N, CA, C and O atoms as CSV, one atom per row, in Angstrom:
chain,resi,resn,atom,element,x,y,z
A,1,MET,N,N,33.316,-33.674,25.672
A,1,MET,CA,C,32.372,-32.831,24.940
A,1,MET,C,C,32.815,-32.759,23.484
A,1,MET,O,O,34.009,-32.736,23.184
A,2,ASN,N,N,31.845,-32.724,22.595
A,2,ASN,CA,C,32.115,-32.704,21.164
A,2,ASN,C,C,32.653,-31.330,20.763
A,2,ASN,O,O,32.046,-30.313,21.100
A,3,PRO,N,N,33.783,-31.282,20.048
A,3,PRO,CA,C,34.336,-29.975,19.654
A,3,PRO,C,C,33.461,-29.239,18.630
A,3,PRO,O,O,33.566,-28.021,18.487
A,4,ASP,N,N,32.618,-29.961,17.935
A,4,ASP,CA,C,31.750,-29.328,16.935
A,4,ASP,C,C,30.373,-29.014,17.504
A,4,ASP,O,O,29.383,-29.020,16.771
A,5,TRP,N,N,30.302,-28.743,18.793
A,5,TRP,CA,C,29.007,-28.553,19.436
A,5,TRP,C,C,28.240,-27.360,18.873
A,5,TRP,O,O,27.011,-27.380,18.816
A,6,GLN,N,N,28.973,-26.308,18.452
A,6,GLN,CA,C,28.279,-25.122,17.922
A,6,GLN,C,C,27.559,-25.440,16.614
A,6,GLN,O,O,26.437,-24.992,16.380
A,7,LYS,N,N,28.231,-26.224,15.767
A,7,LYS,CA,C,27.628,-26.583,14.494
A,7,LYS,C,C,26.346,-27.389,14.733
A,7,LYS,O,O,25.317,-27.136,14.106
A,8,PHE,N,N,26.422,-28.350,15.637
A,8,PHE,CA,C,25.257,-29.180,15.929
A,8,PHE,C,C,24.153,-28.367,16.611
A,8,PHE,O,O,22.969,-28.591,16.362
A,9,ALA,N,N,24.545,-27.429,17.467
A,9,ALA,CA,C,23.562,-26.583,18.153
A,9,ALA,C,C,22.825,-25.702,17.150
A,9,ALA,O,O,21.611,-25.527,17.259
A,10,GLU,N,N,23.543,-25.144,16.175
A,10,GLU,CA,C,22.900,-24.321,15.154
A,10,GLU,C,C,21.926,-25.149,14.326
A,10,GLU,O,O,20.814,-24.709,14.033
A,11,ARG,N,N,22.357,-26.353,13.952
A,11,ARG,CA,C,21.490,-27.219,13.151
A,11,ARG,C,C,20.238,-27.619,13.933
A,11,ARG,O,O,19.132,-27.609,13.392
A,12,ASP,N,N,20.418,-27.965,15.190
A,12,ASP,CA,C,19.271,-28.349,16.020
A,12,ASP,C,C,18.305,-27.180,16.216
A,12,ASP,O,O,17.088,-27.363,16.207
A,13,ALA,N,N,18.858,-25.978,16.393
A,13,ALA,CA,C,18.005,-24.800,16.556
A,13,ALA,C,C,17.229,-24.536,15.274
A,13,ALA,O,O,16.047,-24.197,15.326
A,14,TRP,N,N,17.877,-24.687,14.128
A,14,TRP,CA,C,17.207,-24.462,12.850
A,14,TRP,C,C,16.098,-25.489,12.645
A,14,TRP,O,O,14.998,-25.146,12.212
A,15,LEU,N,N,16.393,-26.750,12.958
A,15,LEU,CA,C,15.380,-27.796,12.794
A,15,LEU,C,C,14.213,-27.583,13.754
A,15,LEU,O,O,13.060,-27.832,13.401
A,16,GLY,N,N,14.510,-27.125,14.960
A,16,GLY,CA,C,13.455,-26.845,15.934
A,16,GLY,C,C,12.565,-25.706,15.467
A,16,GLY,O,O,11.343,-25.773,15.597
A,17,ALA,N,N,13.182,-24.652,14.919
A,17,ALA,CA,C,12.400,-23.520,14.415
A,17,ALA,C,C,11.545,-23.956,13.233
A,17,ALA,O,O,10.402,-23.523,13.090
A,18,LYS,N,N,12.103,-24.811,12.394
A,18,LYS,CA,C,11.359,-25.308,11.236
A,18,LYS,C,C,10.149,-26.124,11.699
A,18,LYS,O,O,9.060,-26.006,11.136
A,19,LYS,N,N,10.348,-26.943,12.717
A,19,LYS,CA,C,9.264,-27.773,13.234
A,19,LYS,C,C,8.165,-26.907,13.852
A,19,LYS,O,O,6.979,-27.171,13.656
A,20,GLU,N,N,8.560,-25.877,14.593
A,20,GLU,CA,C,7.580,-24.976,15.190
A,20,GLU,C,C,6.780,-24.232,14.111
A,20,GLU,O,O,5.568,-24.057,14.239
A,21,LEU,N,N,7.465,-23.800,13.055
A,21,LEU,CA,C,6.784,-23.109,11.970
A,21,LEU,C,C,5.774,-24.032,11.296
A,21,LEU,O,O,4.668,-23.614,10.954
A,22,LYS,N,N,6.164,-25.284,11.112
A,22,LYS,CA,C,5.264,-26.264,10.505
A,22,LYS,C,C,4.029,-26.477,11.386
A,22,LYS,O,O,2.909,-26.561,10.880
A,23,LYS,N,N,4.236,-26.564,12.696
A,23,LYS,CA,C,3.109,-26.722,13.625
A,23,LYS,C,C,2.182,-25.517,13.568
A,23,LYS,O,O,0.960,-25.664,13.560
A,24,ARG,N,N,2.776,-24.313,13.529
A,24,ARG,CA,C,1.971,-23.092,13.508
A,24,ARG,C,C,1.140,-23.003,12.224
A,24,ARG,O,O,-0.037,-22.646,12.269
A,25,ARG,N,N,1.753,-23.327,11.083
A,25,ARG,CA,C,1.010,-23.305,9.820
A,25,ARG,C,C,-0.142,-24.303,9.829
A,25,ARG,O,O,-1.232,-24.019,9.332
A,26,LYS,N,N,0.119,-25.470,10.398
A,26,LYS,CA,C,-0.926,-26.492,10.474
A,26,LYS,C,C,-2.071,-26.011,11.356
A,26,LYS,O,O,-3.242,-26.196,11.026
A,27,ARG,N,N,-1.722,-25.394,12.478
A,27,ARG,CA,C,-2.735,-24.886,13.405
A,27,ARG,C,C,-3.539,-23.762,12.759
A,27,ARG,O,O,-4.761,-23.725,12.905
A,28,GLU,N,N,-2.877,-22.838,12.044
A,28,GLU,CA,C,-3.573,-21.741,11.383
A,28,GLU,C,C,-4.454,-22.253,10.257
A,28,GLU,O,O,-5.554,-21.743,10.050
A,29,GLY,N,N,-3.983,-23.253,9.531
A,29,GLY,CA,C,-4.783,-23.818,8.454
A,29,GLY,C,C,-6.022,-24.501,8.973
A,29,GLY,O,O,-7.075,-24.463,8.336
A,30,ARG,N,N,-5.902,-25.124,10.123
A,30,ARG,CA,C,-7.043,-25.802,10.740
A,30,ARG,C,C,-8.085,-24.793,11.210
A,30,ARG,O,O,-9.287,-25.019,11.072
A,31,SER,N,N,-7.618,-23.686,11.762
A,31,SER,CA,C,-8.557,-22.697,12.292
A,31,SER,C,C,-9.265,-21.968,11.158
A,31,SER,O,O,-10.456,-21.673,11.258
A,32,GLY,N,N,-8.540,-21.676,10.079
A,32,GLY,CA,C,-9.137,-20.995,8.929
A,32,GLY,C,C,-9.674,-19.633,9.293
A,32,GLY,O,O,-9.533,-19.179,10.429
A,33,GLY,N,N,-10.295,-18.976,8.316
A,33,GLY,CA,C,-10.979,-17.712,8.582
A,33,GLY,C,C,-10.071,-16.606,9.064
A,33,GLY,O,O,-8.946,-16.449,8.590
A,34,HIS,N,N,-10.570,-15.848,10.004
A,34,HIS,CA,C,-9.898,-14.643,10.482
A,34,HIS,C,C,-8.944,-14.969,11.630
A,34,HIS,O,O,-9.341,-15.581,12.622
A,35,GLN,N,N,-7.687,-14.559,11.487
A,35,GLN,CA,C,-6.718,-14.756,12.564
A,35,GLN,C,C,-6.714,-13.529,13.472
A,35,GLN,O,O,-6.830,-12.404,12.986
A,36,PRO,N,N,-6.584,-13.727,14.766
A,36,PRO,CA,C,-6.514,-12.574,15.667
A,36,PRO,C,C,-5.250,-11.766,15.396
A,36,PRO,O,O,-4.201,-12.317,15.063
A,37,GLY,N,N,-5.370,-10.465,15.545
A,37,GLY,CA,C,-4.220,-9.599,15.305
A,37,GLY,C,C,-4.224,-8.999,13.915
A,37,GLY,O,O,-3.449,-8.082,13.645
A,38,HIS,N,N,-5.074,-9.491,13.023
A,38,HIS,CA,C,-5.170,-8.938,11.680
A,38,HIS,C,C,-6.495,-8.212,11.568
A,38,HIS,O,O,-7.561,-8.810,11.718
A,39,SER,N,N,-6.419,-6.920,11.305
A,39,SER,CA,C,-7.622,-6.099,11.292
A,39,SER,C,C,-8.246,-6.070,9.902
A,39,SER,O,O,-7.545,-6.029,8.891
A,40,ARG,N,N,-9.562,-6.091,9.872
A,40,ARG,CA,C,-10.289,-5.977,8.604
A,40,ARG,C,C,-10.594,-4.525,8.261
A,40,ARG,O,O,-11.009,-4.231,7.141
A,41,TRP,N,N,-10.393,-3.615,9.210
A,41,TRP,CA,C,-10.802,-2.230,9.015
A,41,TRP,C,C,-10.146,-1.535,7.835
A,41,TRP,O,O,-10.840,-0.788,7.145
A,42,PRO,N,N,-8.869,-1.721,7.548
A,42,PRO,CA,C,-8.304,-1.029,6.372
A,42,PRO,C,C,-9.010,-1.412,5.069
A,42,PRO,O,O,-9.241,-0.551,4.220
A,43,GLY,N,N,-9.350,-2.672,4.903
A,43,GLY,CA,C,-10.060,-3.097,3.698
A,43,GLY,C,C,-11.466,-2.538,3.644
A,43,GLY,O,O,-11.930,-2.120,2.583
A,44,VAL,N,N,-12.156,-2.527,4.790
A,44,VAL,CA,C,-13.520,-1.997,4.849
A,44,VAL,C,C,-13.510,-0.505,4.542
A,44,VAL,O,O,-14.362,-0.017,3.799
A,45,LEU,N,N,-12.553,0.218,5.108
A,45,LEU,CA,C,-12.476,1.659,4.862
A,45,LEU,C,C,-12.131,1.961,3.404
A,45,LEU,O,O,-12.662,2.915,2.835
A,46,ALA,N,N,-11.259,1.173,2.796
A,46,ALA,CA,C,-10.914,1.375,1.389
A,46,ALA,C,C,-12.130,1.141,0.498
A,46,ALA,O,O,-12.372,1.907,-0.435
A,47,LEU,N,N,-12.891,0.095,0.778
A,47,LEU,CA,C,-14.095,-0.188,0.001
A,47,LEU,C,C,-15.122,0.934,0.172
A,47,LEU,O,O,-15.748,1.354,-0.800
A,48,LEU,N,N,-15.292,1.410,1.379
A,48,LEU,CA,C,-16.212,2.507,1.644
A,48,LEU,C,C,-15.776,3.779,0.912
A,48,LEU,O,O,-16.617,4.508,0.386
A,49,LEU,N,N,-14.482,4.047,0.877
A,49,LEU,CA,C,-13.952,5.216,0.173
A,49,LEU,C,C,-14.249,5.126,-1.322
A,49,LEU,O,O,-14.616,6.127,-1.938
A,50,VAL,N,N,-14.097,3.951,-1.909
A,50,VAL,CA,C,-14.394,3.768,-3.336
A,50,VAL,C,C,-15.871,4.033,-3.605
A,50,VAL,O,O,-16.216,4.712,-4.572
A,51,VAL,N,N,-16.738,3.501,-2.758
A,51,VAL,CA,C,-18.181,3.710,-2.933
A,51,VAL,C,C,-18.529,5.192,-2.834
A,51,VAL,O,O,-19.317,5.695,-3.635
A,52,VAL,N,N,-17.958,5.889,-1.875
A,52,VAL,CA,C,-18.230,7.320,-1.699
A,52,VAL,C,C,-17.732,8.112,-2.899
A,52,VAL,O,O,-18.424,9.015,-3.369
A,53,LEU,N,N,-16.543,7.790,-3.401
A,53,LEU,CA,C,-16.001,8.521,-4.554
A,53,LEU,C,C,-16.836,8.294,-5.809
A,53,LEU,O,O,-17.068,9.228,-6.576
A,54,VAL,N,N,-17.287,7.067,-6.024
A,54,VAL,CA,C,-18.132,6.791,-7.191
A,54,VAL,C,C,-19.450,7.544,-7.072
A,54,VAL,O,O,-19.918,8.131,-8.047
A,55,ALA,N,N,-20.053,7.533,-5.889
A,55,ALA,CA,C,-21.305,8.261,-5.679
A,55,ALA,C,C,-21.110,9.758,-5.913
A,55,ALA,O,O,-21.958,10.408,-6.524
A,56,ALA,N,N,-20.001,10.301,-5.431
A,56,ALA,CA,C,-19.722,11.723,-5.620
A,56,ALA,C,C,-19.536,12.045,-7.098
A,56,ALA,O,O,-20.002,13.082,-7.569
A,57,ALA,N,N,-18.861,11.169,-7.829
A,57,ALA,CA,C,-18.658,11.396,-9.264
A,57,ALA,C,C,-19.988,11.386,-10.005
A,57,ALA,O,O,-20.196,12.192,-10.911
A,58,ILE,N,N,-20.882,10.492,-9.635
A,58,ILE,CA,C,-22.195,10.427,-10.291
A,58,ILE,C,C,-23.000,11.683,-9.985
A,58,ILE,O,O,-23.623,12.253,-10.881
A,59,VAL,N,N,-22.991,12.118,-8.726
A,59,VAL,CA,C,-23.740,13.318,-8.336
A,59,VAL,C,C,-23.189,14.543,-9.050
A,59,VAL,O,O,-23.961,15.349,-9.570
A,60,VAL,N,N,-21.880,14.699,-9.085
A,60,VAL,CA,C,-21.270,15.853,-9.738
A,60,VAL,C,C,-21.582,15.834,-11.226
A,60,VAL,O,O,-21.851,16.883,-11.811
A,61,HIS,N,N,-21.551,14.677,-11.840
A,61,HIS,CA,C,-21.845,14.588,-13.267
A,61,HIS,C,C,-23.302,14.954,-13.550
A,61,HIS,O,O,-23.593,15.611,-14.550
A,62,GLN,N,N,-24.209,14.535,-12.684
A,62,GLN,CA,C,-25.622,14.856,-12.886
A,62,GLN,C,C,-25.869,16.358,-12.710
A,62,GLN,O,O,-26.681,16.941,-13.429
A,63,ILE,N,N,-25.181,16.976,-11.767
A,63,ILE,CA,C,-25.353,18.409,-11.518
A,63,ILE,C,C,-24.708,19.230,-12.627
A,63,ILE,O,O,-25.288,20.204,-13.107
A,64,GLN,N,N,-23.506,18.830,-13.032
A,64,GLN,CA,C,-22.729,19.613,-13.981
A,64,GLN,C,C,-23.271,19.494,-15.405
A,64,GLN,O,O,-23.199,20.451,-16.175
A,65,GLY,N,N,-23.801,18.350,-15.754
A,65,GLY,CA,C,-24.303,18.173,-17.112
A,65,GLY,C,C,-23.199,17.718,-18.045
A,65,GLY,O,O,-22.100,17.378,-17.605
A,66,ILE,N,N,-23.494,17.712,-19.325
A,66,ILE,CA,C,-22.567,17.196,-20.328
A,66,ILE,C,C,-21.598,18.296,-20.728
A,66,ILE,O,O,-22.002,19.433,-20.972
A,67,GLY,N,N,-20.318,17.953,-20.795
A,67,GLY,CA,C,-19.293,18.899,-21.190
A,67,GLY,C,C,-19.238,19.043,-22.703
A,67,GLY,O,O,-19.941,18.340,-23.429
A,68,VAL,N,N,-18.404,19.954,-23.170
A,68,VAL,CA,C,-18.285,20.250,-24.589
A,68,VAL,C,C,-17.759,19.057,-25.371
A,68,VAL,O,O,-18.276,18.745,-26.444
A,69,ASN,N,N,-16.753,18.395,-24.856
A,69,ASN,CA,C,-16.110,17.309,-25.583
A,69,ASN,C,C,-16.624,15.926,-25.199
A,69,ASN,O,O,-16.000,14.928,-25.559
A,70,GLU,N,N,-17.731,15.838,-24.485
A,70,GLU,CA,C,-18.232,14.545,-24.042
A,70,GLU,C,C,-19.343,14.043,-24.964
A,70,GLU,O,O,-20.145,14.817,-25.486
A,71,ASP,N,N,-19.362,12.747,-25.142
A,71,ASP,CA,C,-20.413,12.110,-25.932
A,71,ASP,C,C,-21.668,12.022,-25.066
A,71,ASP,O,O,-21.610,11.457,-23.974
A,72,PRO,N,N,-22.791,12.559,-25.516
A,72,PRO,CA,C,-23.986,12.555,-24.668
A,72,PRO,C,C,-24.537,11.166,-24.379
A,72,PRO,O,O,-25.245,10.995,-23.386
A,73,PHE,N,N,-24.240,10.166,-25.207
A,73,PHE,CA,C,-24.765,8.832,-24.995
A,73,PHE,C,C,-23.844,7.976,-24.145
A,73,PHE,O,O,-24.187,6.845,-23.800
A,74,LEU,N,N,-22.684,8.504,-23.807
A,74,LEU,CA,C,-21.701,7.733,-23.050
A,74,LEU,C,C,-22.029,7.715,-21.558
A,74,LEU,O,O,-21.821,6.697,-20.897
A,75,PHE,N,N,-22.532,8.810,-21.024
A,75,PHE,CA,C,-22.738,8.922,-19.587
A,75,PHE,C,C,-24.195,8.731,-19.209
A,75,PHE,O,O,-24.978,9.678,-19.289
A,76,PHE,N,N,-24.566,7.565,-18.811
A,76,PHE,CA,C,-25.844,7.254,-18.183
A,76,PHE,C,C,-27.057,7.712,-18.986
A,76,PHE,O,O,-28.145,7.852,-18.426
A,77,GLY,N,N,-26.897,7.939,-20.244
A,77,GLY,CA,C,-28.021,8.309,-21.093
A,77,GLY,C,C,-28.611,9.670,-20.778
A,77,GLY,O,O,-29.788,9.909,-21.051
A,78,SER,N,N,-27.810,10.577,-20.204
A,78,SER,CA,C,-28.364,11.885,-19.851
A,78,SER,C,C,-28.297,12.843,-21.005
A,78,SER,O,O,-28.723,13.991,-20.879
């Protein structure tokens, strides 16, 4: 038996892991699009939150009117 078997075993394991990673990347690239296990919901909820906040800001501004230090021509021509 080779006395350096551990060194060769580590190298072979590293090369095997590298080969598997390469195969996985190739497979994922081929499939494209949405991978299972990755949820789209956080992005959808963040976008929805931005839309709601902008709508709320517009409604509050329309109700509140122009402030003392605000330029009347700056906000939506009100």
